[in-house]
Steps between C-alpha positions, in 0.01 A plus 500: 500500500139560592234275350152630447186286507493454120850348500406262782186380317695445176769307691231286665338413164835419337593275794160326481534437124852359540385273784204377291722427199748306716216289643362428150844390376545275804154346446579414138826331600326267748459140376159344568458126456146380446377201694392353168516617140139408417350664808173610339428160343549332835275756671212404271544129586520568875144384580606144410790535745258613774281194438808273516604656832152437643515133398844475664370647827215247500739201494536296821877460468716796406788524256837496675843614388807392697874464459671166570875453449564625145142494374195718516193281538146601412225273636161540338179428695357254247653153535329252277455708184731590215608862517656755270658818631657823386731654759640852475785562742489880514803685639378851594849651511627375163291403198789310341490243784134408444439137417197342329453125533225287348410149615260267322348176623639454851355390831505729803871588543746711301870535583720776361878508560609804702790571263247641250438792738707785634500568871223733611126555503272347235126516453374171363188547287363150457222420253387139488220295352340198666179330385460767230484774764761771528658603830739782590723574795778743583774405744798704619821297525842611622776303326796458739 
């Protein structure tokens, strides 16, 4: 069978349309998890987060996160003041394993049992208040 140029162009267009439709169907079947549900609200409040990061950088001592035995310890730079903190343990690979912990009225150390976490990578987003000033730090922790 001999194909003329009109048949070849029609076959090309039909193939292109089928390919495009397959890609659209595949795109709609993909599951996208948002980092946070209230993304736009948090974006508006981001200038406060930037200010908190700048105050954290200006501190003499830095926040430290380490793992000892069966505990994850967070040592805050301020020692003689009463602190309050909000810690989001963000698991990039699985939203269901995220953990939010709030501490009120403590000194400079927080301990969290390791059995609250799954093994893997976490991003700790730590907001804390000392002397009526807010501070913010992000730390990557690998839970063994």
